[in-house]
C-alpha positions as a LaTeX table, in Angstrom:
\begin{tabular}{lrrr}
\hline
Residue & $x$ (\AA) & $y$ (\AA) & $z$ (\AA) \\
\hline
Met1 & 3.16 & $-129.48$ & $-111.81$ \\
Gly2 & 5.90 & $-127.82$ & $-110.94$ \\
Ser3 & 7.34 & $-127.35$ & $-114.73$ \\
Glu4 & 3.59 & $-125.32$ & $-114.78$ \\
Met5 & 4.95 & $-122.05$ & $-116.65$ \\
Cys6 & 2.57 & $-118.85$ & $-115.93$ \\
Ile7 & 1.97 & $-117.37$ & $-119.38$ \\
Arg8 & 4.04 & $-113.72$ & $-117.59$ \\
Asp9 & 7.07 & $-115.69$ & $-117.21$ \\
Arg10 & 7.58 & $-117.09$ & $-120.84$ \\
Pro11 & 10.45 & $-115.65$ & $-122.60$ \\
Gly12 & 9.14 & $-112.21$ & $-124.95$ \\
Thr13 & 5.37 & $-113.29$ & $-124.06$ \\
Glu14 & 3.38 & $-108.91$ & $-123.84$ \\
Ile15 & 0.40 & $-109.16$ & $-121.85$ \\
Ser16 & $-2.48$ & $-107.49$ & $-123.57$ \\
Arg17 & $-4.49$ & $-106.95$ & $-121.05$ \\
Arg18 & $-3.59$ & $-104.74$ & $-117.80$ \\
Ser19 & $-4.81$ & $-106.10$ & $-113.76$ \\
Asn20 & $-7.80$ & $-104.08$ & $-111.80$ \\
Ala21 & $-4.58$ & $-104.13$ & $-109.49$ \\
Asp22 & $-3.01$ & $-101.50$ & $-112.01$ \\
Arg23 & $-6.26$ & $-99.11$ & $-112.31$ \\
Asp24 & $-6.56$ & $-99.82$ & $-108.10$ \\
Ala25 & $-2.68$ & $-99.19$ & $-107.63$ \\
Leu26 & $-3.02$ & $-95.55$ & $-109.81$ \\
Leu27 & $-5.67$ & $-94.66$ & $-108.74$ \\
Gln28 & $-4.27$ & $-94.83$ & $-105.31$ \\
Ser29 & $-1.69$ & $-92.80$ & $-106.14$ \\
Met30 & $-3.42$ & $-89.65$ & $-107.03$ \\
Glu31 & $-5.00$ & $-86.75$ & $-104.79$ \\
Arg32 & $-8.53$ & $-86.89$ & $-103.88$ \\
Glu33 & $-9.05$ & $-84.57$ & $-106.60$ \\
Phe34 & $-7.87$ & $-84.71$ & $-109.56$ \\
Thr35 & $-8.64$ & $-83.49$ & $-113.29$ \\
Arg36 & $-8.59$ & $-85.70$ & $-116.29$ \\
Ser37 & $-4.91$ & $-84.83$ & $-118.05$ \\
Ala38 & $-4.02$ & $-85.74$ & $-114.70$ \\
Phe39 & $-4.28$ & $-89.37$ & $-114.53$ \\
Leu40 & $-3.65$ & $-89.34$ & $-117.64$ \\
Leu41 & 0.39 & $-87.74$ & $-117.43$ \\
Gln42 & 0.75 & $-89.90$ & $-114.41$ \\
Ala43 & $-0.37$ & $-92.86$ & $-116.45$ \\
Glu44 & 1.78 & $-92.61$ & $-118.35$ \\
Ala45 & 4.70 & $-92.29$ & $-116.24$ \\
Thr46 & 4.38 & $-95.65$ & $-114.50$ \\
Gly47 & 4.13 & $-97.15$ & $-118.55$ \\
Ile48 & 0.15 & $-97.24$ & $-118.43$ \\
Lys49 & $-0.85$ & $-96.26$ & $-122.14$ \\
Pro50 & $-3.69$ & $-93.39$ & $-122.40$ \\
Gly51 & $-6.35$ & $-95.28$ & $-124.05$ \\
Thr52 & $-6.08$ & $-97.51$ & $-121.17$ \\
Ala53 & $-6.12$ & $-94.95$ & $-118.46$ \\
Ser54 & $-9.02$ & $-92.78$ & $-120.90$ \\
Thr55 & $-11.46$ & $-95.84$ & $-120.33$ \\
Trp56 & $-10.59$ & $-97.00$ & $-116.14$ \\
Leu57 & $-11.65$ & $-93.48$ & $-116.26$ \\
Lys58 & $-14.97$ & $-93.71$ & $-117.79$ \\
Arg59 & $-15.22$ & $-96.80$ & $-115.48$ \\
Leu60 & $-14.41$ & $-95.84$ & $-112.41$ \\
Val61 & $-17.78$ & $-92.71$ & $-112.73$ \\
Lys62 & $-19.09$ & $-96.09$ & $-114.00$ \\
His63 & $-18.70$ & $-97.38$ & $-110.72$ \\
Gly64 & $-18.89$ & $-94.79$ & $-108.93$ \\
Met65 & $-15.72$ & $-95.71$ & $-107.44$ \\
Ile66 & $-15.25$ & $-91.71$ & $-108.36$ \\
Glu67 & $-17.42$ & $-88.78$ & $-109.23$ \\
Ser68 & $-17.38$ & $-86.51$ & $-111.86$ \\
Val69 & $-17.09$ & $-82.67$ & $-110.30$ \\
Asp70 & $-17.40$ & $-80.36$ & $-112.96$ \\
Gly71 & $-17.81$ & $-82.39$ & $-116.44$ \\
Lys72 & $-15.48$ & $-80.68$ & $-117.13$ \\
Gly73 & $-12.52$ & $-82.91$ & $-116.62$ \\
Thr74 & $-12.57$ & $-83.00$ & $-112.88$ \\
Tyr75 & $-12.94$ & $-85.35$ & $-110.66$ \\
Arg76 & $-13.79$ & $-87.00$ & $-106.84$ \\
Lys77 & $-12.76$ & $-89.86$ & $-104.78$ \\
Pro78 & $-15.60$ & $-90.20$ & $-102.16$ \\
Leu79 & $-14.57$ & $-89.90$ & $-98.82$ \\
Pro80 & $-14.09$ & $-93.32$ & $-96.81$ \\
Asn81 & $-17.52$ & $-94.69$ & $-94.84$ \\
Gly82 & $-18.65$ & $-92.32$ & $-92.63$ \\
Val83 & $-15.60$ & $-90.16$ & $-92.62$ \\
\hline
\end{tabular}
């Protein structure tokens, strides 16, 4: 048991998928209303590829975690319940 190693701990092993925690941390770092380009810039600054961030935006909208404000690249986080 003690000698088991997590894949992340293996030298030279790269993580091929980003976790939901990375996505959630990126979203949390954004203002309540933000643009697609601002999201992609923030993602790049934290080491997330633009393609990954773009896919996350689509999924966040699909799952209701953000909403498209104008259909032109402006997004908004919904207010917490009842606020």
